[in-house]
All heavy atoms as a GROMACS GRO file, in nm:
protein
  504
    1MET      N    1   0.079  -0.114   0.002
    1MET     CA    2  -0.001   0.002   0.001
    1MET      C    3   0.085   0.132  -0.004
    1MET      O    4   0.057   0.219  -0.071
    1MET     CB    5  -0.095  -0.005   0.123
    1MET     CG    6  -0.185   0.112   0.134
    1MET     SD    7  -0.311   0.100  -0.001
    1MET     CE    8  -0.402   0.242   0.043
    2LYS      N    9   0.194   0.117   0.079
    2LYS     CA   10   0.277   0.242   0.090
    2LYS      C   11   0.345   0.269  -0.040
    2LYS      O   12   0.373   0.380  -0.084
    2LYS     CB   13   0.377   0.214   0.206
    2LYS     CG   14   0.445   0.337   0.254
    2LYS     CD   15   0.527   0.304   0.378
    2LYS     CE   16   0.573   0.430   0.453
    2LYS     NZ   17   0.653   0.398   0.562
    3LYS      N   18   0.394   0.170  -0.109
    3LYS     CA   19   0.458   0.180  -0.233
    3LYS      C   20   0.366   0.242  -0.341
    3LYS      O   21   0.409   0.321  -0.428
    3LYS     CB   22   0.518   0.042  -0.289
    3LYS     CG   23   0.636  -0.008  -0.212
    3LYS     CD   24   0.678  -0.135  -0.276
    3LYS     CE   25   0.803  -0.185  -0.193
    3LYS     NZ   26   0.859  -0.305  -0.245
    4LYS      N   27   0.238   0.196  -0.334
    4LYS     CA   28   0.140   0.256  -0.433
    4LYS      C   29   0.117   0.407  -0.405
    4LYS      O   30   0.114   0.486  -0.505
    4LYS     CB   31   0.008   0.186  -0.426
    4LYS     CG   32   0.009   0.045  -0.479
    4LYS     CD   33  -0.128  -0.025  -0.469
    4LYS     CE   34  -0.123  -0.162  -0.533
    4LYS     NZ   35  -0.253  -0.233  -0.526
    5VAL      N   36   0.117   0.449  -0.283
    5VAL     CA   37   0.108   0.588  -0.264
    5VAL      C   38   0.219   0.668  -0.301
    5VAL      O   39   0.206   0.778  -0.362
    5VAL     CB   40   0.077   0.601  -0.103
    5VAL    CG1   41   0.077   0.758  -0.067
    5VAL    CG2   42  -0.059   0.541  -0.061
    6ILE      N   43   0.334   0.617  -0.275
    6ILE     CA   44   0.458   0.681  -0.322
    6ILE      C   45   0.464   0.693  -0.471
    6ILE      O   46   0.499   0.805  -0.537
    6ILE     CB   47   0.583   0.611  -0.269
    6ILE    CG1   48   0.590   0.623  -0.106
    6ILE    CG2   49   0.719   0.656  -0.326
    6ILE    CD1   50   0.703   0.547  -0.044
    7ALA      N   51   0.425   0.585  -0.540
    7ALA     CA   52   0.416   0.594  -0.695
    7ALA      C   53   0.317   0.691  -0.736
    7ALA      O   54   0.355   0.761  -0.844
    7ALA     CB   55   0.397   0.450  -0.736
    8LEU      N   56   0.207   0.705  -0.678
    8LEU     CA   57   0.108   0.795  -0.720
    8LEU      C   58   0.162   0.943  -0.695
    8LEU      O   59   0.139   1.022  -0.784
    8LEU     CB   60  -0.018   0.776  -0.646
    8LEU     CG   61  -0.138   0.864  -0.678
    8LEU    CD1   62  -0.185   0.840  -0.820
    8LEU    CD2   63  -0.260   0.827  -0.583
    9ILE      N   64   0.215   0.975  -0.584
    9ILE     CA   65   0.267   1.098  -0.559
    9ILE      C   66   0.378   1.131  -0.652
    9ILE      O   67   0.382   1.247  -0.707
    9ILE     CB   68   0.318   1.102  -0.408
    9ILE    CG1   69   0.201   1.108  -0.316
    9ILE    CG2   70   0.403   1.236  -0.388
    9ILE    CD1   71   0.244   1.098  -0.165
   10THR      N   72   0.468   1.046  -0.697
   10THR     CA   73   0.570   1.068  -0.788
   10THR      C   74   0.510   1.098  -0.934
   10THR      O   75   0.556   1.193  -0.981
   10THR     CB   76   0.659   0.946  -0.803
   10THR    OG1   77   0.707   0.912  -0.676
   10THR    CG2   78   0.775   0.970  -0.897
   11ILE      N   79   0.414   1.023  -0.971
   11ILE     CA   80   0.343   1.054  -1.097
   11ILE      C   81   0.280   1.200  -1.106
   11ILE      O   82   0.296   1.270  -1.190
   11ILE     CB   83   0.243   0.938  -1.125
   11ILE    CG1   84   0.318   0.811  -1.162
   11ILE    CG2   85   0.157   0.986  -1.258
   11ILE    CD1   86   0.224   0.690  -1.167
   12ILE      N   87   0.212   1.223  -0.989
   12ILE     CA   88   0.150   1.362  -0.988
   12ILE      C   89   0.249   1.470  -0.987
   12ILE      O   90   0.233   1.573  -1.049
   12ILE     CB   91   0.056   1.361  -0.859
   12ILE    CG1   92  -0.062   1.270  -0.883
   12ILE    CG2   93   0.010   1.508  -0.839
   12ILE    CD1   94  -0.151   1.259  -0.755
   13SER      N   95   0.361   1.448  -0.922
   13SER     CA   96   0.470   1.552  -0.913
   13SER      C   97   0.533   1.571  -1.055
   13SER      O   98   0.553   1.686  -1.105
   13SER     CB   99   0.581   1.511  -0.820
   13SER     OG  100   0.525   1.502  -0.680
   14ILE      N  101   0.549   1.459  -1.128
   14ILE     CA  102   0.613   1.475  -1.259
   14ILE      C  103   0.517   1.542  -1.353
   14ILE      O  104   0.551   1.637  -1.434
   14ILE     CB  105   0.646   1.335  -1.313
   14ILE    CG1  106   0.775   1.279  -1.236
   14ILE    CG2  107   0.681   1.333  -1.460
   14ILE    CD1  108   0.799   1.128  -1.262
   15LEU      N  109   0.388   1.511  -1.352
   15LEU     CA  110   0.285   1.569  -1.428
   15LEU      C  111   0.275   1.726  -1.400
   15LEU      O  112   0.252   1.805  -1.491
   15LEU     CB  113   0.150   1.509  -1.415
   15LEU     CG  114   0.144   1.362  -1.473
   15LEU    CD1  115   0.005   1.301  -1.451
   15LEU    CD2  116   0.165   1.362  -1.626
   16SER      N  117   0.289   1.761  -1.276
   16SER     CA  118   0.282   1.898  -1.237
   16SER      C  119   0.404   1.983  -1.294
   16SER      O  120   0.378   2.090  -1.345
   16SER     CB  121   0.282   1.912  -1.083
   16SER     OG  122   0.168   1.856  -1.026
   17ILE      N  123   0.510   1.922  -1.284
   17ILE     CA  124   0.636   1.987  -1.344
   17ILE      C  125   0.625   2.010  -1.495
   17ILE      O  126   0.651   2.115  -1.555
   17ILE     CB  127   0.760   1.913  -1.307
   17ILE    CG1  128   0.788   1.918  -1.152
   17ILE    CG2  129   0.879   1.960  -1.392
   17ILE    CD1  130   0.890   1.822  -1.116
   18VAL      N  131   0.567   1.906  -1.563
   18VAL     CA  132   0.543   1.909  -1.707
   18VAL      C  133   0.448   2.019  -1.746
   18VAL      O  134   0.465   2.096  -1.832
   18VAL     CB  135   0.506   1.768  -1.773
   18VAL    CG1  136   0.467   1.781  -1.914
   18VAL    CG2  137   0.623   1.680  -1.755
   19ALA      N  138   0.335   2.022  -1.663
   19ALA     CA  139   0.236   2.126  -1.692
   19ALA      C  140   0.286   2.267  -1.680
   19ALA      O  141   0.257   2.358  -1.764
   19ALA     CB  142   0.118   2.099  -1.602
   20VAL      N  143   0.365   2.297  -1.574
   20VAL     CA  144   0.426   2.423  -1.553
   20VAL      C  145   0.522   2.458  -1.665
   20VAL      O  146   0.516   2.573  -1.721
   20VAL     CB  147   0.492   2.435  -1.417
   20VAL    CG1  148   0.584   2.558  -1.401
   20VAL    CG2  149   0.392   2.429  -1.304
   21ALA      N  150   0.604   2.364  -1.705
   21ALA     CA  151   0.697   2.392  -1.818
   21ALA      C  152   0.620   2.415  -1.949
   21ALA      O  153   0.660   2.504  -2.027
   21ALA     CB  154   0.796   2.267  -1.832
   22TYR      N  155   0.513   2.351  -1.965
   22TYR     CA  156   0.444   2.366  -2.095
   22TYR      C  157   0.376   2.504  -2.090
   22TYR      O  158   0.368   2.570  -2.191
   22TYR     CB  159   0.333   2.252  -2.101
   22TYR     CG  160   0.240   2.257  -2.220
   22TYR    CD1  161   0.289   2.213  -2.350
   22TYR    CD2  162   0.120   2.315  -2.218
   22TYR    CE1  163   0.212   2.215  -2.464
   22TYR    CE2  164   0.045   2.321  -2.336
   22TYR     CZ  165   0.087   2.276  -2.458
   22TYR     OH  166   0.016   2.281  -2.561
   23ALA      N  167   0.316   2.548  -1.985
   23ALA     CA  168   0.249   2.674  -1.969
   23ALA      C  169   0.354   2.794  -1.988
   23ALA      O  170   0.308   2.908  -2.024
   23ALA     CB  171   0.173   2.692  -1.842
   24ALA      N  172   0.474   2.770  -1.952
   24ALA     CA  173   0.567   2.882  -1.953
   24ALA      C  174   0.647   2.898  -2.083
   24ALA      O  175   0.745   2.963  -2.094
   24ALA     CB  176   0.670   2.870  -1.838
   25ARG      N  177   0.599   2.832  -2.192
   25ARG     CA  178   0.670   2.834  -2.324
   25ARG      C  179   0.668   2.978  -2.375
   25ARG      O  180   0.570   3.046  -2.367
   25ARG     CB  181   0.602   2.740  -2.421
   25ARG     CG  182   0.618   2.602  -2.381
   25ARG     CD  183   0.532   2.515  -2.481
   25ARG     NE  184   0.401   2.557  -2.488
   25ARG     CZ  185   0.314   2.535  -2.584
   25ARG    NH1  186   0.350   2.476  -2.685
   25ARG    NH2  187   0.190   2.575  -2.572
   26PRO      N  188   0.779   3.016  -2.443
   26PRO     CA  189   0.771   3.144  -2.513
   26PRO      C  190   0.666   3.152  -2.629
   26PRO      O  191   0.643   3.053  -2.688
   26PRO     CB  192   0.914   3.163  -2.573
   26PRO     CG  193   0.994   3.056  -2.504
   26PRO     CD  194   0.897   2.956  -2.463
   27THR      N  195   0.608   3.270  -2.647
   27THR     CA  196   0.501   3.288  -2.746
   27THR      C  197   0.537   3.406  -2.821
   27THR      O  198   0.563   3.515  -2.765
   27THR     CB  199   0.366   3.300  -2.676
   27THR    OG1  200   0.340   3.182  -2.596
   27THR    CG2  201   0.248   3.301  -2.790
   28LEU      N  202   0.534   3.403  -2.962
   28LEU     CA  203   0.553   3.508  -3.045
   28LEU      C  204   0.415   3.577  -3.085
   28LEU      O  205   0.326   3.510  -3.132
   28LEU     CB  206   0.630   3.475  -3.172
   28LEU     CG  207   0.662   3.579  -3.276
   28LEU    CD1  208   0.745   3.686  -3.221
   28LEU    CD2  209   0.718   3.518  -3.397
   29TYR      N  210   0.402   3.710  -3.063
   29TYR     CA  211   0.275   3.775  -3.094
   29TYR      C  212   0.308   3.888  -3.204
   29TYR      O  213   0.421   3.928  -3.213
   29TYR     CB  214   0.223   3.851  -2.983
   29TYR     CG  215   0.163   3.769  -2.863
   29TYR    CD1  216   0.253   3.723  -2.767
   29TYR    CD2  217   0.031   3.738  -2.862
   29TYR    CE1  218   0.200   3.639  -2.660
   29TYR    CE2  219  -0.024   3.657  -2.752
   29TYR     CZ  220   0.064   3.617  -2.660
   29TYR     OH  221   0.012   3.541  -2.562
   30GLN      N  222   0.205   3.916  -3.292
   30GLN     CA  223   0.233   4.028  -3.379
   30GLN      C  224   0.099   4.098  -3.383
   30GLN      O  225  -0.015   4.053  -3.387
   30GLN     CB  226   0.247   3.961  -3.523
   30GLN     CG  227   0.264   4.083  -3.622
   30GLN     CD  228   0.314   4.028  -3.766
   30GLN    OE1  229   0.314   3.907  -3.799
   30GLN    NE2  230   0.349   4.124  -3.847
   31CYS      N  231   0.119   4.239  -3.392
   31CYS     CA  232   0.008   4.329  -3.391
   31CYS      C  233  -0.046   4.339  -3.534
   31CYS      O  234   0.019   4.364  -3.628
   31CYS     CB  235   0.056   4.473  -3.344
   31CYS     SG  236  -0.082   4.590  -3.353
   32ASP      N  237  -0.180   4.329  -3.548
   32ASP     CA  238  -0.239   4.337  -3.674
   32ASP      C  239  -0.240   4.476  -3.729
   32ASP      O  240  -0.242   4.496  -3.856
   32ASP     CB  241  -0.390   4.293  -3.670
   32ASP     CG  242  -0.406   4.138  -3.672
   32ASP    OD1  243  -0.317   4.073  -3.707
   32ASP    OD2  244  -0.505   4.097  -3.622
   33LYS      N  245  -0.236   4.575  -3.645
   33LYS     CA  246  -0.242   4.720  -3.696
   33LYS      C  247  -0.104   4.766  -3.737
   33LYS      O  248  -0.090   4.822  -3.841
   33LYS     CB  249  -0.284   4.816  -3.580
   33LYS     CG  250  -0.438   4.804  -3.553
   33LYS     CD  251  -0.464   4.900  -3.439
   33LYS     CE  252  -0.610   4.928  -3.423
   33LYS     NZ  253  -0.630   5.020  -3.309
   34CYS      N  254   0.000   4.748  -3.660
   34CYS     CA  255   0.132   4.808  -3.693
   34CYS      C  256   0.235   4.713  -3.723
   34CYS      O  257   0.349   4.747  -3.771
   34CYS     CB  258   0.180   4.899  -3.572
   34CYS     SG  259   0.222   4.801  -3.423
   35GLY      N  260   0.220   4.576  -3.705
   35GLY     CA  261   0.306   4.477  -3.748
   35GLY      C  262   0.421   4.454  -3.641
   35GLY      O  263   0.511   4.367  -3.669
   36MET      N  264   0.414   4.510  -3.532
   36MET     CA  265   0.517   4.495  -3.416
   36MET      C  266   0.513   4.358  -3.376
   36MET      O  267   0.402   4.302  -3.355
   36MET     CB  268   0.496   4.597  -3.305
   36MET     CG  269   0.585   4.585  -3.200
   36MET     SD  270   0.541   4.707  -3.063
   36MET     CE  271   0.644   4.655  -2.932
   37GLN      N  272   0.622   4.294  -3.349
   37GLN     CA  273   0.628   4.162  -3.296
   37GLN      C  274   0.699   4.161  -3.161
   37GLN      O  275   0.790   4.237  -3.129
   37GLN     CB  276   0.713   4.068  -3.389
   37GLN     CG  277   0.646   4.039  -3.518
   37GLN     CD  278   0.724   3.935  -3.603
   37GLN    OE1  279   0.837   3.901  -3.578
   37GLN    NE2  280   0.661   3.898  -3.707
   38VAL      N  281   0.638   4.071  -3.065
   38VAL     CA  282   0.680   4.070  -2.937
   38VAL      C  283   0.682   3.917  -2.886
   38VAL      O  284   0.590   3.842  -2.922
   38VAL     CB  285   0.590   4.140  -2.843
   38VAL    CG1  286   0.628   4.118  -2.692
   38VAL    CG2  287   0.585   4.291  -2.870
   39THR      N  288   0.793   3.890  -2.817
   39THR     CA  289   0.795   3.741  -2.761
   39THR      C  290   0.780   3.757  -2.612
   39THR      O  291   0.855   3.835  -2.540
   39THR     CB  292   0.929   3.677  -2.791
   39THR    OG1  293   0.943   3.672  -2.933
   39THR    CG2  294   0.941   3.535  -2.736
   40THR      N  295   0.682   3.672  -2.561
   40THR     CA  296   0.663   3.674  -2.416
   40THR      C  297   0.703   3.540  -2.363
   40THR      O  298   0.694   3.440  -2.431
   40THR     CB  299   0.523   3.700  -2.370
   40THR    OG1  300   0.437   3.604  -2.437
   40THR    CG2  301   0.479   3.837  -2.424
   41THR      N  302   0.751   3.538  -2.234
   41THR     CA  303   0.798   3.406  -2.180
   41THR      C  304   0.712   3.384  -2.051
   41THR      O  305   0.705   3.272  -1.994
   41THR     CB  306   0.940   3.406  -2.129
   41THR    OG1  307   0.965   3.513  -2.050
   41THR    CG2  308   1.028   3.410  -2.261
   42ALA      N  309   0.641   3.481  -2.003
   42ALA     CA  310   0.546   3.465  -1.885
   42ALA      C  311   0.407   3.439  -1.936
   42ALA      O  312   0.375   3.450  -2.053
   42ALA     CB  313   0.544   3.588  -1.802
   43ASN      N  314   0.328   3.392  -1.842
   43ASN     CA  315   0.184   3.359  -1.868
   43ASN      C  316   0.117   3.498  -1.894
   43ASN      O  317   0.141   3.585  -1.815
   43ASN     CB  318   0.117   3.284  -1.756
   43ASN     CG  319   0.170   3.143  -1.755
   43ASN    OD1  320   0.220   3.086  -1.859
   43ASN    ND2  321   0.159   3.088  -1.641
   44GLY      N  322   0.033   3.509  -2.001
   44GLY     CA  323  -0.028   3.639  -2.031
   44GLY      C  324   0.022   3.692  -2.156
   44GLY      O  325   0.141   3.661  -2.200
   45GLY      N  326  -0.045   3.789  -2.213
   45GLY     CA  327   0.002   3.849  -2.338
   45GLY      C  328   0.067   3.974  -2.316
   45GLY      O  329   0.081   4.029  -2.204
   46PRO      N  330   0.118   4.038  -2.424
   46PRO     CA  331   0.192   4.166  -2.416
   46PRO      C  332   0.091   4.275  -2.394
   46PRO      O  333  -0.031   4.264  -2.406
   46PRO     CB  334   0.256   4.176  -2.555
   46PRO     CG  335   0.174   4.093  -2.641
   46PRO     CD  336   0.112   3.976  -2.566
   47SER      N  337   0.148   4.400  -2.362
   47SER     CA  338   0.054   4.506  -2.332
   47SER      C  339  -0.010   4.550  -2.463
   47SER      O  340   0.046   4.552  -2.570
   47SER     CB  341   0.145   4.633  -2.286
   47SER     OG  342   0.078   4.745  -2.281
   48SER      N  343  -0.137   4.604  -2.449
   48SER     CA  344  -0.214   4.650  -2.560
   48SER      C  345  -0.182   4.796  -2.591
   48SER      O  346  -0.238   4.853  -2.691
   48SER     CB  347  -0.360   4.620  -2.545
   48SER     OG  348  -0.407   4.690  -2.429
   49LEU      N  349  -0.117   4.871  -2.500
   49LEU     CA  350  -0.108   5.023  -2.523
   49LEU      C  351   0.014   5.052  -2.606
   49LEU      O  352   0.113   4.985  -2.621
   49LEU     CB  353  -0.082   5.079  -2.379
   49LEU     CG  354  -0.195   5.074  -2.286
   49LEU    CD1  355  -0.158   5.132  -2.148
   49LEU    CD2  356  -0.318   5.146  -2.335
   50GLY      N  357  -0.004   5.161  -2.689
   50GLY     CA  358   0.106   5.223  -2.750
   50GLY      C  359   0.118   5.180  -2.893
   50GLY      O  360   0.230   5.179  -2.954
   51CYS      N  361   0.018   5.143  -2.967
   51CYS     CA  362   0.030   5.107  -3.107
   51CYS      C  363   0.064   5.226  -3.196
   51CYS      O  364   0.005   5.327  -3.190
   51CYS     CB  365  -0.106   5.038  -3.160
   51CYS     SG  366  -0.106   4.974  -3.324
   52GLY      N  367   0.159   5.199  -3.289
   52GLY     CA  368   0.192   5.303  -3.395
   52GLY      C  369   0.261   5.431  -3.332
   52GLY      O  370   0.256   5.534  -3.391
   53GLY      N  371   0.323   5.416  -3.210
   53GLY     CA  372   0.388   5.524  -3.148
   53GLY      C  373   0.293   5.616  -3.072
   53GLY      O  374   0.336   5.721  -3.017
   54LYS      N  375   0.162   5.588  -3.064
   54LYS     CA  376   0.062   5.665  -2.993
   54LYS      C  377   0.022   5.588  -2.870
   54LYS      O  378  -0.026   5.477  -2.884
   54LYS     CB  379  -0.054   5.702  -3.082
   54LYS     CG  380  -0.023   5.779  -3.202
   54LYS     CD  381  -0.141   5.793  -3.289
   54LYS     CE  382  -0.103   5.869  -3.418
   54LYS     NZ  383  -0.219   5.884  -3.508
   55PHE      N  384   0.034   5.647  -2.756
   55PHE     CA  385   0.013   5.576  -2.633
   55PHE      C  386  -0.136   5.532  -2.622
   55PHE      O  387  -0.182   5.429  -2.563
   55PHE     CB  388   0.047   5.666  -2.508
   55PHE     CG  389   0.021   5.595  -2.373
   55PHE    CD1  390   0.115   5.494  -2.333
   55PHE    CD2  391  -0.080   5.625  -2.295
   55PHE    CE1  392   0.092   5.414  -2.216
   55PHE    CE2  393  -0.106   5.560  -2.172
   55PHE     CZ  394  -0.013   5.464  -2.142
   56SER      N  395  -0.225   5.623  -2.671
   56SER     CA  396  -0.366   5.600  -2.659
   56SER      C  397  -0.423   5.488  -2.754
   56SER      O  398  -0.530   5.449  -2.742
   56SER     CB  399  -0.450   5.726  -2.675
   56SER     OG  400  -0.427   5.782  -2.812
   57GLU      N  401  -0.350   5.458  -2.856
   57GLU     CA  402  -0.390   5.356  -2.952
   57GLU      C  403  -0.364   5.214  -2.894
   57GLU      O  404  -0.268   5.199  -2.814
   57GLU     CB  405  -0.314   5.370  -3.086
   57GLU     CG  406  -0.340   5.490  -3.164
   57GLU     CD  407  -0.490   5.485  -3.227
   57GLU    OE1  408  -0.526   5.376  -3.267
   57GLU    OE2  409  -0.560   5.595  -3.214
   58ARG      N  410  -0.442   5.126  -2.929
   58ARG     CA  411  -0.430   4.985  -2.878
   58ARG      C  412  -0.382   4.903  -2.986
   58ARG      O  413  -0.411   4.901  -3.100
   58ARG     CB  414  -0.576   4.934  -2.843
   58ARG     CG  415  -0.636   5.024  -2.733
   58ARG     CD  416  -0.619   4.962  -2.594
   58ARG     NE  417  -0.683   5.035  -2.503
   58ARG     CZ  418  -0.651   5.030  -2.380
   58ARG    NH1  419  -0.548   4.957  -2.333
   58ARG    NH2  420  -0.714   5.104  -2.285
   59HIS      N  421  -0.286   4.794  -2.947
   59HIS     CA  422  -0.242   4.691  -3.028
   59HIS      C  423  -0.354   4.591  -3.042
   59HIS      O  424  -0.430   4.569  -2.950
   59HIS     CB  425  -0.120   4.628  -2.967
   59HIS     CG  426   0.008   4.704  -2.980
   59HIS    ND1  427   0.078   4.729  -3.097
   59HIS    CD2  428   0.079   4.765  -2.887
   59HIS    CE1  429   0.184   4.804  -3.078
   59HIS    NE2  430   0.188   4.830  -2.943
   60VAL      N  431  -0.353   4.518  -3.149
   60VAL     CA  432  -0.438   4.403  -3.170
   60VAL      C  433  -0.355   4.292  -3.191
   60VAL      O  434  -0.304   4.257  -3.310
   60VAL     CB  435  -0.535   4.427  -3.288
   60VAL    CG1  436  -0.630   4.308  -3.311
   60VAL    CG2  437  -0.621   4.554  -3.266
   61TRP      N  438  -0.330   4.212  -3.088
   61TRP     CA  439  -0.232   4.106  -3.097
   61TRP      C  440  -0.290   3.973  -3.145
   61TRP      O  441  -0.404   3.947  -3.126
   61TRP     CB  442  -0.169   4.072  -2.955
   61TRP     CG  443  -0.091   4.186  -2.891
   61TRP    CD1  444  -0.130   4.268  -2.783
   61TRP    CD2  445   0.031   4.248  -2.943
   61TRP    NE1  446  -0.035   4.351  -2.765
   61TRP    CE2  447   0.064   4.350  -2.855
   61TRP    CE3  448   0.117   4.208  -3.038
   61TRP    CZ2  449   0.184   4.416  -2.866
   61TRP    CZ3  450   0.236   4.285  -3.055
   61TRP    CH2  451   0.269   4.391  -2.975
   62LYS      N  452  -0.211   3.906  -3.226
   62LYS     CA  453  -0.246   3.766  -3.270
   62LYS      C  454  -0.123   3.674  -3.238
   62LYS      O  455  -0.011   3.727  -3.251
   62LYS     CB  456  -0.300   3.764  -3.409
   62LYS     CG  457  -0.193   3.783  -3.515
   62LYS     CD  458  -0.246   3.762  -3.654
   62LYS     CE  459  -0.132   3.787  -3.749
   62LYS     NZ  460  -0.190   3.768  -3.885
   63ILE      N  461  -0.145   3.547  -3.214
   63ILE     CA  462  -0.036   3.462  -3.185
   63ILE      C  463   0.020   3.412  -3.315
   63ILE      O  464  -0.054   3.352  -3.405
   63ILE     CB  465  -0.076   3.347  -3.095
   63ILE    CG1  466  -0.123   3.397  -2.958
   63ILE    CG2  467   0.029   3.242  -3.074
   63ILE    CD1  468  -0.178   3.290  -2.871
   64LEU      N  469   0.156   3.426  -3.341
   64LEU     CA  470   0.218   3.376  -3.458
   64LEU      C  471   0.265   3.235  -3.440
   64LEU      O  472   0.258   3.149  -3.514
   64LEU     CB  473   0.330   3.468  -3.504
   64LEU     CG  474   0.289   3.603  -3.567
   64LEU    CD1  475   0.416   3.672  -3.615
   64LEU    CD2  476   0.193   3.580  -3.683
   65LYS      N  477   0.340   3.226  -3.320
   65LYS     CA  478   0.415   3.097  -3.299
   65LYS      C  479   0.423   3.070  -3.142
   65LYS      O  480   0.456   3.155  -3.076
   65LYS     CB  481   0.548   3.097  -3.366
   65LYS     CG  482   0.621   2.969  -3.355
   65LYS     CD  483   0.752   2.973  -3.437
   65LYS     CE  484   0.823   2.844  -3.432
   65LYS     NZ  485   0.949   2.843  -3.506
   66VAL      N  486   0.400   2.946  -3.110
   66VAL     CA  487   0.427   2.902  -2.965
   66VAL      C  488   0.535   2.803  -2.981
   66VAL      O  489   0.534   2.704  -3.052
   66VAL     CB  490   0.303   2.832  -2.910
   66VAL    CG1  491   0.335   2.782  -2.768
   66VAL    CG2  492   0.178   2.925  -2.905
   67TYR      N  493   0.644   2.834  -2.909
   67TYR     CA  494   0.770   2.749  -2.910
   67TYR      C  495   0.763   2.632  -2.824
   67TYR      O  496   0.699   2.623  -2.731
   67TYR     CB  497   0.893   2.842  -2.871
   67TYR     CG  498   0.920   2.952  -2.967
   67TYR    CD1  499   0.869   3.077  -2.939
   67TYR    CD2  500   0.986   2.932  -3.084
   67TYR    CE1  501   0.892   3.186  -3.025
   67TYR    CE2  502   1.012   3.040  -3.177
   67TYR     CZ  503   0.964   3.158  -3.138
   67TYR     OH  504   0.984   3.266  -3.231
   0.00000   0.00000   0.00000
């Protein structure tokens, strides 16, 4: 019984590490309006402010590639 519990905890730990690594992959975004490209490594997208050199304009991001 004890070996089964240890095996289950090990499997859950490995799956958790894989899930975190998968979620933290770099992502390449490109703005549809100005063509600017940004790579992010954290969860979440890039800032939407400052499109075309104007702070009040908003970027419209689309995902080009997930590494």
